[in-house]
C-alpha positions as CSV (number, residue, x, y, z in Angstrom):
1,M,113.5,121.0,110.1
2,T,111.7,121.4,113.4
3,I,108.1,121.1,112.9
4,T,106.2,124.5,113.6
5,S,102.8,124.2,112.9
6,I,100.1,121.3,112.7
7,S,96.4,122.2,111.5
8,L,93.5,120.1,111.3
9,F,90.6,120.1,108.7
10,R,87.4,118.3,108.5
11,Q,86.1,117.3,105.1
12,W,82.5,115.1,104.8
13,Q,82.8,113.2,101.7
14,P,79.2,111.5,100.0
15,F,79.6,108.5,98.5
16,R,78.7,108.8,94.7
17,D,76.7,105.7,94.8
18,G,74.7,106.4,97.7
19,T,74.2,104.5,101.3
20,Y,77.2,101.6,101.8
21,R,75.8,98.5,103.4
22,C,78.0,96.1,105.1
23,S,77.2,93.1,107.6
24,G,74.8,93.4,110.3
25,G,72.9,95.7,108.7
26,R,75.3,98.7,109.1
27,S,75.6,101.5,106.9
28,A,77.6,104.8,106.2
29,E,76.1,107.7,103.6
30,G,79.7,108.9,103.3
31,F,83.3,109.4,105.0
32,D,83.8,112.1,107.9
33,S,87.5,112.7,106.9
34,T,89.9,114.8,108.7
35,I,92.9,116.3,107.3
36,V,96.5,116.9,108.7
37,E,98.7,119.5,107.5
38,I,102.3,119.6,109.3
39,V,104.5,122.7,108.6
40,T,108.3,123.1,109.2
41,G,110.4,126.1,110.0
42,D,111.3,126.6,106.2
43,G,107.6,126.5,105.0
44,A,107.5,123.1,103.9
45,A,104.2,121.5,104.2
46,G,103.0,117.7,104.0
47,Y,99.5,116.4,104.5
48,G,97.6,113.1,105.8
49,E,94.3,111.9,106.0
50,M,91.9,109.6,107.9
51,A,88.3,108.6,107.5
52,P,87.0,105.6,109.2
53,L,83.7,104.3,107.7
54,G,81.4,105.2,110.2
55,S,81.4,104.2,113.9
56,F,80.9,100.6,113.4
57,Y,83.6,99.4,111.3
58,D,86.8,99.5,113.2
59,P,87.4,100.9,116.7
60,A,87.6,104.4,115.4
61,F,85.1,107.5,114.9
62,A,85.9,110.7,113.3
63,E,85.7,113.2,116.5
64,G,87.3,110.4,118.3
65,A,89.8,110.8,115.9
66,R,90.0,114.6,116.2
67,A,90.2,115.0,119.8
68,A,92.9,112.7,119.9
69,M,94.7,114.4,117.2
70,R,94.3,117.9,119.5
71,E,95.3,116.1,122.2
72,L,99.0,115.1,120.3
73,A,99.2,117.7,118.1
74,P,100.9,120.3,120.6
75,K,103.2,117.8,122.0
76,L,104.3,117.1,118.7
77,I,105.7,121.3,117.9
78,G,109.4,121.2,117.9
79,E,110.0,117.5,116.8
80,K,112.5,116.7,113.8
81,A,110.1,116.2,111.1
82,A,112.3,114.0,109.3
83,G,112.3,111.7,112.5
84,I,109.2,109.5,111.6
85,D,109.9,106.4,113.3
86,A,110.7,108.4,116.2
87,I,107.5,110.5,116.4
88,S,105.9,107.1,115.7
89,R,107.3,105.9,118.9
90,R,106.9,109.3,120.7
91,M,102.7,109.1,119.8
92,D,102.6,105.8,121.3
93,L,104.4,106.9,124.4
94,L,102.0,110.1,124.4
95,L,98.7,108.4,123.5
96,K,98.0,104.9,124.5
97,G,96.3,102.8,121.8
98,H,93.8,105.1,119.3
99,P,96.2,104.0,116.4
100,Y,93.6,105.3,113.4
101,A,94.2,109.1,115.4
102,K,98.3,108.6,114.7
103,S,97.8,107.5,111.1
104,A,96.8,111.1,109.4
105,V,99.7,112.9,111.2
106,D,102.5,109.6,110.3
107,M,101.1,110.2,106.5
108,A,101.7,113.8,106.8
109,L,105.5,113.2,107.6
110,W,105.5,110.7,104.7
111,D,104.4,113.1,102.5
112,L,106.5,116.1,103.8
113,A,109.8,113.6,103.7
114,G,109.0,113.1,100.4
115,R,108.6,117.0,99.4
116,R,111.5,117.7,100.7
117,S,114.0,115.2,99.5
118,G,112.1,114.8,95.9
119,L,111.2,111.0,96.6
120,S,108.0,109.7,95.7
121,L,106.2,107.9,98.3
122,A,107.1,104.6,96.7
123,T,110.6,104.9,96.0
124,M,110.9,105.8,100.1
125,T,109.3,102.8,100.7
126,G,111.2,100.5,98.9
127,G,111.1,101.4,95.1
128,G,108.0,101.0,93.2
129,E,107.6,97.8,90.8
130,G,105.9,99.0,87.5
131,D,103.5,101.8,87.1
132,S,100.1,100.7,88.6
133,V,98.3,98.5,90.8
134,P,95.5,96.4,90.5
135,L,92.1,97.7,91.6
136,Y,88.9,96.0,93.3
137,R,85.3,97.6,93.7
138,S,83.1,96.6,96.4
139,L,79.5,95.7,96.1
140,A,77.5,96.8,99.3
141,Q,75.0,94.3,100.6
142,E,71.5,94.5,99.0
143,M,69.2,92.1,97.3
144,P,71.1,89.3,95.4
145,E,69.6,90.6,91.7
146,A,70.2,94.4,92.7
147,M,74.3,93.1,93.5
148,A,74.4,91.1,89.9
149,T,73.1,94.7,88.6
150,R,75.7,96.8,90.3
151,A,78.3,94.3,89.4
152,R,77.5,94.6,85.8
153,K,77.7,98.3,85.9
154,Y,81.4,98.1,87.7
155,I,82.6,95.7,85.0
156,A,81.2,98.4,81.9
157,E,83.4,100.8,83.8
158,G,86.7,99.0,83.3
159,Y,86.8,97.1,86.7
160,R,88.2,93.3,86.9
161,R,88.2,92.3,90.7
162,L,85.0,92.3,92.8
163,Q,84.5,92.1,96.5
164,V,80.9,90.8,97.4
165,K,79.7,91.7,100.7
166,V,78.4,89.0,102.7
167,G,77.7,88.5,106.0
168,L,74.0,88.8,106.6
169,D,71.7,85.8,106.4
170,V,73.8,82.9,105.0
171,R,71.4,81.5,102.6
172,E,71.2,84.8,101.2
173,D,74.8,85.3,101.1
174,I,75.2,82.2,99.0
175,E,72.2,83.9,96.8
176,R,74.2,86.8,96.5
177,L,77.5,85.4,95.5
178,E,75.4,83.0,92.8
179,A,73.8,85.9,91.3
180,V,77.2,88.1,90.9
181,R,79.3,85.2,89.7
182,A,76.5,84.6,87.0
183,A,76.3,88.3,85.9
184,V,80.3,88.8,85.4
185,P,83.0,87.4,82.9
186,S,84.4,84.5,84.1
187,D,87.8,86.0,84.4
188,T,86.3,88.4,86.9
189,V,88.4,87.9,90.3
190,L,85.7,87.5,93.2
191,F,86.5,87.8,96.9
192,C,83.4,87.3,99.2
193,D,84.0,89.6,102.7
194,A,82.1,88.5,105.5
195,N,83.7,91.5,108.0
196,G,83.6,88.8,110.6
197,S,79.9,88.7,110.7
198,W,79.8,85.0,110.7
199,G,80.3,82.1,113.4
200,T,82.0,79.1,112.5
201,A,78.8,77.2,111.6
202,E,77.6,79.9,109.0
203,T,80.8,80.0,107.9
204,R,81.1,76.2,106.8
205,Q,77.4,76.3,105.7
206,F,78.7,79.0,102.8
207,L,81.9,77.0,102.0
208,A,80.0,73.6,101.5
209,A,77.4,75.5,99.4
210,T,79.5,77.6,97.0
211,R,82.2,75.0,96.2
212,A,81.8,75.4,92.4
213,I,82.6,78.7,92.6
214,D,86.3,80.3,92.0
215,Y,86.5,83.0,95.0
216,A,88.9,83.9,98.1
217,L,87.1,84.1,101.3
218,E,87.9,87.3,103.4
219,Q,87.4,88.0,107.3
220,P,84.5,85.3,107.7
221,C,84.6,85.4,111.6
222,A,85.4,88.0,114.0
223,T,87.5,86.6,116.5
224,Y,90.9,84.8,115.7
225,E,90.4,81.7,117.3
226,E,87.0,81.4,115.4
227,N,89.1,81.7,111.8
228,L,91.5,79.6,113.0
229,A,88.9,76.7,113.7
230,I,87.1,76.7,110.1
231,R,91.1,77.1,108.4
232,Q,91.1,73.4,107.8
233,A,87.7,73.8,106.3
234,C,88.6,76.5,104.0
235,D,89.6,75.1,100.8
236,R,90.3,78.3,99.1
237,P,92.5,81.5,99.7
238,L,91.6,82.7,103.2
239,I,92.2,86.3,103.7
240,L,92.4,88.4,107.0
241,D,91.7,92.1,107.4
242,E,90.3,93.1,110.7
243,T,92.4,90.6,112.4
244,I,95.6,92.1,111.1
245,D,95.5,95.1,113.4
246,S,99.4,95.0,114.3
247,V,102.6,93.0,113.2
248,D,102.2,90.6,116.5
249,A,99.1,89.7,115.3
250,L,100.2,88.7,111.9
251,L,103.2,86.8,113.3
252,R,100.6,84.7,115.2
253,A,98.8,84.1,112.1
254,L,101.9,83.0,110.3
255,G,102.7,80.8,113.7
256,D,99.4,79.1,113.0
257,S,99.8,79.1,109.1
258,L,96.3,80.5,109.2
259,V,96.2,82.9,106.3
260,D,97.4,83.0,102.6
261,G,97.0,86.8,102.3
262,I,96.5,89.9,104.5
263,T,94.9,93.4,104.1
264,I,96.7,96.5,105.4
265,K,94.8,99.4,106.4
266,L,96.5,102.5,107.4
267,A,93.9,103.7,109.7
268,R,93.9,100.6,111.6
269,V,97.7,100.0,112.3
270,G,98.6,103.5,113.1
271,G,99.8,104.9,109.7
272,L,102.3,104.3,107.0
273,T,105.4,103.4,109.1
274,K,103.9,100.7,110.6
275,A,101.9,99.3,107.7
276,R,105.2,99.2,106.0
277,L,106.5,97.0,108.7
278,I,103.6,94.9,108.3
279,R,103.8,94.5,104.7
280,D,107.7,93.7,104.5
281,V,106.8,90.7,107.2
282,A,104.1,89.6,105.0
283,V,106.4,89.8,101.5
284,A,109.1,87.6,103.7
285,R,106.5,85.1,104.1
286,N,105.2,85.1,100.4
287,L,101.6,86.4,101.5
288,K,99.3,88.2,99.0
289,I,99.0,91.7,100.4
290,T,95.9,94.1,99.8
291,I,96.8,97.6,101.3
292,E,94.4,100.2,101.5
293,D,92.4,102.1,104.1
294,T,89.2,102.9,105.9
295,G,88.3,105.5,103.5
296,G,89.2,108.9,102.3
297,A,89.7,110.8,99.1
298,E,93.1,111.7,97.3
299,I,95.4,112.2,99.8
300,D,94.8,109.1,101.5
301,T,94.3,107.2,98.0
302,A,97.9,108.5,97.1
303,A,99.2,107.0,100.4
304,Y,98.0,103.6,100.2
305,S,98.3,102.9,96.5
306,G,102.2,104.2,96.8
307,L,102.8,102.2,99.6
308,L,101.5,99.1,97.5
309,L,103.5,99.9,94.3
310,S,106.5,99.4,96.3
311,T,105.3,96.0,97.2
312,P,106.7,93.0,95.1
313,E,104.4,93.2,92.0
314,G,103.7,89.6,92.2
315,L,102.4,90.0,95.7
316,R,100.0,92.5,95.2
317,Q,96.3,91.5,95.8
318,H,94.8,94.6,94.9
319,T,93.2,97.9,96.3
320,V,91.0,100.7,96.1
321,D,90.4,103.9,94.4
322,F,88.6,105.9,97.3
323,H,88.7,109.3,95.4
324,N,86.2,107.9,93.0
325,W,83.6,106.5,95.7
326,V,83.2,110.0,96.8
327,T,81.8,113.1,95.3
328,V,84.3,116.0,96.5
329,S,87.7,116.2,96.1
330,N,90.8,117.4,98.6
331,A,93.5,117.8,96.1
332,K,94.7,117.9,92.4
333,A,96.1,114.2,91.4
334,D,96.8,112.2,88.2
335,F,95.2,109.0,88.8
336,R,94.6,107.3,85.7
337,I,92.6,104.4,85.7
338,A,92.1,101.6,82.7
339,G,91.4,97.8,82.6
340,G,91.1,97.6,86.1
341,R,94.5,98.9,87.1
342,M,95.1,102.6,88.7
343,W,98.4,104.3,87.5
344,L,99.8,106.9,90.6
345,P,100.5,110.3,90.2
346,E,103.9,111.1,89.6
347,G,105.9,113.5,91.7
348,P,107.4,113.6,95.3
349,G,106.1,112.4,98.3
350,L,102.1,111.8,98.0
351,G,102.4,113.1,94.4
352,V,99.2,115.0,95.1
353,E,98.5,118.9,95.1
354,V,96.2,119.8,97.8
355,D,93.5,121.9,97.2
356,R,93.3,124.1,100.7
357,L,89.9,126.0,99.5
358,A,88.4,122.4,99.3
359,L,89.6,122.1,102.9
360,G,88.2,125.7,104.1
361,E,89.5,126.9,107.5
362,P,91.3,124.5,109.8
363,V,89.0,123.1,113.1
364,F,92.1,123.1,114.9
365,S,95.7,124.6,114.6
366,C,98.9,124.9,117.0
367,S,101.9,126.5,116.7
368,T,105.5,127.4,117.9
C-alpha cells in the first residue's frame, strides 16, 4: 500500500528527576518530542518518535527536526510504505544530512510494516534473543555526594548498571566516580561518560587517578583523532558514542582498532534502518553494543529496545528506559522492569498502542 497521509505531533516531556545536567554545564528540563504518524490507503497507521536532548547534545534541535519533516513529508506521499530502504535512500536524496529529522519517519515505517505483517520489530530485524534487555541509569552531573545519593536511589529502584556523567573539572570528576563507587554494591557496572568534553590531557589524568576502579570509559574526547591518541593509555574498555554517527565512522574505528564497544543512537544515524546496518557490522566484529536514542517516551523506547533485543545477547551492553525518565506518556505499552532488566511489550511493530488523545492536534499534516 502507498502512503496517503503523514502527520506530525509535538509533546513536551518533563523529566521526573528535574534538571538533567551533563558536561560543560549544559542542561535540559525535558524532551521536546516529535511524533510522526504515517497512514496508508487501507487505513493502517505506523508511529515514530524523535526527541533531541535540548539543542546542545547532538547536531539536532526540535524545531529544526519539525521544519525538515515538513519539507520531506509531502514528497513521500504516494511512496510504497513497504519499501523502507528505498524511502530511506529517497529521504537522503531529498534532504542532505539532518539524519535526526528522518529518524521518526523511518521508525514509523518499521512500525507500520510490523503491524501489517503481524511481526514484532525484533523479529523483523533479526529475531529476538531472549525476552529482556539490560538497563542502565544515568547519573547527571552534581556534586559528588549528591551523585552518590542519587546512585543509591537508582540501586534501590533495581538498576544494576550506572552511567556516571563526567567531563567537567577532572579533579572533581575523579571525586564523582569515587563517591559513586563507594555508595553502590561492588557488582554494580559503572560507565564514565564525558560526552566528548575532555582533551587528551584530562583523559590521561582521569585514567591514571582511577586505575583501581573498575569501569568502562565512554566518549572521553570530542574528535576521532583525540580518542585515537589516548587509546594506548586506556587500559579499560573504550566505548564511542558521539563519534559513531555512520557505518563509515564505525569502519574507520575498526580499522584503527580504536573501540571495544559502541553506542548507537537512532536519531543520530538516521533511524532504525541505518542503525540496523551499523549494528550488524558491529556484531560481525564482536563489539559490545548499546542501542538507544537521544530522548522520547514509550514509542521511542519500544523502537530502540526492540532493535537491541534482536542483537546477539552476548554482545548487548545495555539500554535506557526513557519512558520512565519523563512525567507524560504517549502510548500504552507493557514494559516490565525487574532486576535491572526490561521486558518489552509483545505485539506487532513496536508493540505499543499510541494514545492519540495524549498527542493532541497535529502541528502539521499532508495527504493525497
